[in-house]
C-alpha positions as CSV (number, residue, x, y, z in Angstrom):
1,X,31.2,12.5,-14.8
2,X,34.8,13.4,-15.1
3,X,36.7,12.0,-18.1
4,X,40.0,10.2,-17.6
5,X,42.7,12.5,-18.9
6,X,46.0,11.0,-20.1
7,X,49.0,12.3,-18.2
8,X,52.0,13.3,-20.4
9,X,50.4,11.6,-23.4
10,X,50.0,8.3,-21.6
11,X,47.0,6.4,-20.4
12,X,45.8,7.4,-16.9
13,X,47.4,5.4,-14.1
14,X,45.6,2.5,-12.4
15,X,45.5,4.5,-9.2
16,X,43.6,7.4,-10.9
17,X,41.2,4.9,-12.4
18,X,40.6,3.2,-9.0
19,X,40.1,6.6,-7.4
20,X,37.4,7.5,-9.9
21,X,35.7,4.2,-9.5
22,X,35.6,4.6,-5.7
23,X,34.3,8.1,-6.0
24,X,31.6,7.0,-8.4
25,X,30.6,4.1,-6.2
26,X,30.4,6.4,-3.2
27,X,28.1,8.8,-5.1
28,X,25.9,5.8,-6.2
29,X,25.7,4.6,-2.6
30,X,24.8,8.1,-1.3
31,X,22.1,8.4,-4.0
32,X,20.6,5.1,-3.0
33,X,20.6,6.1,0.7
34,X,18.9,9.4,-0.2
35,X,16.2,7.4,-2.2
36,X,15.8,5.1,0.8
37,X,15.4,8.1,3.1
38,X,12.8,9.7,0.9
39,X,10.9,6.4,0.7
40,X,11.0,6.1,4.5
41,X,9.8,9.6,5.0
42,X,7.0,9.1,2.5
43,X,5.9,5.8,4.2
44,X,6.1,7.4,7.6
45,X,3.9,10.3,6.5
46,X,1.3,7.9,4.9
47,X,1.4,5.8,8.0
48,X,0.8,8.7,10.4
49,X,-2.0,10.0,8.2
50,X,-3.5,6.5,8.2
51,X,-3.2,6.3,12.0
52,X,-4.9,9.7,12.4
53,X,-7.8,8.7,10.1
54,X,-8.1,5.3,11.8
55,X,-8.2,7.0,15.2
56,X,-10.9,9.4,14.1
57,X,-13.0,6.5,12.6
58,X,-12.5,4.4,15.7
59,X,-13.6,7.2,18.0
60,X,-16.8,7.7,15.9
61,X,-17.5,4.0,15.8
62,X,-17.0,3.7,19.5
63,X,-19.5,6.5,20.1
64,X,-21.9,5.0,17.7
65,X,-21.6,1.5,19.3
66,X,-22.1,3.0,22.8
67,X,-25.3,4.7,21.7
68,X,-26.5,1.6,19.9
69,X,-26.0,-0.5,23.0
70,X,-27.8,2.1,25.1
71,X,-30.7,1.9,22.7
72,X,-30.7,-1.9,22.9
73,X,-30.7,-1.8,26.7
74,X,-33.6,0.7,26.6
75,X,-35.5,-1.6,24.1
76,X,-34.8,-4.7,26.2
77,X,-35.8,-2.8,29.4
78,X,-39.4,-2.6,28.0
79,X,-39.6,-6.5,28.0
80,X,-37.1,-7.4,30.8
81,X,-35.8,-5.9,34.0
82,X,-33.0,-3.4,33.6
83,X,-30.4,-5.6,35.2
84,X,-31.2,-8.5,32.7
85,X,-31.0,-6.0,29.8
86,X,-27.6,-4.9,31.0
87,X,-26.3,-8.5,31.4
88,X,-27.5,-9.5,27.9
89,X,-25.8,-6.5,26.3
90,X,-22.6,-7.0,28.4
91,X,-22.4,-10.7,27.4
92,X,-23.0,-9.8,23.8
93,X,-20.2,-7.2,23.8
94,X,-17.8,-9.5,25.7
95,X,-18.4,-12.3,23.1
96,X,-17.7,-9.9,20.2
97,X,-14.6,-8.5,21.9
98,X,-13.3,-12.1,22.6
99,X,-13.8,-13.1,18.9
100,X,-12.0,-9.9,17.8
101,X,-9.1,-10.7,20.2
102,X,-8.8,-14.2,18.9
103,X,-8.8,-13.0,15.3
104,X,-6.1,-10.5,16.0
105,X,-4.0,-13.1,17.8
106,X,-4.3,-15.4,14.8
107,X,-3.3,-12.7,12.4
108,X,-0.2,-11.9,14.5
109,X,0.7,-15.6,14.7
110,X,0.5,-15.9,10.9
111,X,2.9,-13.0,10.4
112,X,5.3,-14.7,12.9
113,X,5.0,-18.1,11.2
114,X,5.8,-16.7,7.7
115,X,9.1,-15.2,9.0
116,X,8.2,-11.8,7.4
117,X,9.2,-8.8,9.3
118,X,9.0,-5.1,8.5
119,X,12.8,-4.8,8.8
120,X,13.5,-7.6,6.2
121,X,10.9,-6.2,3.8
122,X,11.9,-2.6,3.8
123,X,14.4,-2.5,1.0
124,X,16.1,-5.0,-1.2
125,X,19.0,-3.7,-3.2
126,X,19.9,-5.4,-6.5
127,X,23.5,-6.4,-6.5
128,X,23.7,-6.0,-10.3
129,X,23.6,-2.2,-9.8
130,X,20.0,-1.6,-10.8
131,X,19.2,0.2,-7.6
132,X,16.4,-0.3,-5.2
133,X,14.1,-2.9,-6.6
134,X,11.5,-3.4,-4.0
135,X,10.1,-2.3,-0.6
């Protein structure tokens, strides 16, 4: 940081001091914005990696569920007609799907009821000059 140098043996002028304060404030603001950008890029990378992992897991789980249901239909087919086996497995899957949809809707409603949003929770900057204090 540049030192205030007296001009002609006098104290620096008020204008020079204000200029340096404004320059320093601008540097601090730019540093905070750079930290925010880095945090956002890191969060984006982690989110995309999580989405990729979740997608791969969902694809494997879907395939496993499909084969499991085929095995159940085949097992039920030994005791019941094929059409009855398919109806039983279909109703079972519809019930599970409906329960998952209800659970998801309730979770979304809870987020809306608390008033929390991603935009309001991204960054809180402390006005005392301590920088970014939370995400």
